[in-house]
C-alpha positions as CSV (number, residue, x, y, z in Angstrom):
1,M,100.0,119.7,119.2
2,L,98.5,116.7,117.4
3,W,100.3,117.4,114.2
4,I,103.6,118.0,116.1
5,G,103.2,114.7,117.9
6,A,102.4,112.9,114.7
7,A,105.5,114.4,113.0
8,I,107.7,113.4,115.9
9,L,106.3,109.8,115.9
10,L,106.6,109.4,112.2
11,S,110.1,110.7,112.2
12,L,111.2,108.3,114.9
13,A,109.5,105.4,113.1
14,A,111.3,106.3,109.9
15,I,114.7,106.5,111.6
16,I,114.1,103.2,113.5
17,G,112.8,101.5,110.3
18,K,115.8,102.6,108.3
19,T,118.1,101.3,110.9
20,L,116.4,97.9,111.5
21,L,115.7,97.3,107.8
22,K,119.1,98.3,106.3
23,D,120.0,94.7,105.2
24,V,116.5,93.8,103.9
25,D,116.0,93.1,100.2
26,D,115.0,96.0,98.0
27,A,111.8,94.2,96.9
28,V,110.6,94.1,100.5
29,I,111.5,97.7,101.0
30,S,109.5,98.6,97.9
31,A,106.5,96.8,99.1
32,I,106.7,98.6,102.5
33,D,107.0,101.9,100.7
34,C,104.0,101.2,98.5
35,F,101.9,100.3,101.5
36,A,103.0,103.4,103.3
37,A,102.3,105.6,100.3
38,G,98.8,104.1,100.0
39,A,98.1,104.8,103.6
40,V,99.2,108.5,103.2
41,I,97.0,108.9,100.1
42,A,94.0,107.3,101.9
43,S,94.4,109.5,104.9
44,L,94.7,112.6,102.7
45,A,91.7,111.7,100.6
46,T,89.5,111.1,103.6
47,E,90.6,113.8,106.0
48,V,92.5,116.6,104.3
49,F,91.1,116.9,100.8
50,P,87.4,117.3,101.7
51,S,88.0,120.2,104.2
52,A,90.6,121.8,101.9
53,F,88.1,121.7,99.0
54,K,85.4,123.1,101.2
55,D,87.6,126.0,102.4
56,G,89.7,126.6,99.3
57,N,87.4,125.5,96.5
58,H,89.3,125.1,93.2
59,W,92.6,126.1,94.7
60,A,92.7,122.8,96.6
61,G,92.8,120.9,93.3
62,I,95.3,123.2,91.7
63,S,97.6,123.1,94.7
64,T,97.4,119.3,94.7
65,A,98.4,119.1,91.0
66,I,101.3,121.5,91.5
67,G,102.5,119.5,94.5
68,L,102.4,116.3,92.6
69,V,104.4,117.8,89.7
70,L,106.9,119.2,92.1
71,A,107.3,115.9,94.0
72,L,107.8,114.0,90.7
73,G,110.3,116.6,89.6
74,L,112.3,116.4,92.8
75,N,112.2,112.6,92.6
76,Q,113.8,112.8,89.1
77,L,116.5,115.2,90.4
78,G,117.3,112.8,93.2
79,G,118.1,110.0,90.8
């Protein structure tokens, strides 16, 4: 239930942010995106990665690398 609540809250925040910040300069949006990405990486590094490595051993690292490559590839496809 915690993850579902977090997903709903983050989805609403993204929709509201996109609506309220539609006329803001791209440099400001980029700074906000960088801060948000840093927060996501920090939370993953402190909460998810340690337990994933403990439970999945080397598969956690391999899965992370594959996910990063896929994310970069999808970003390139999106333009």
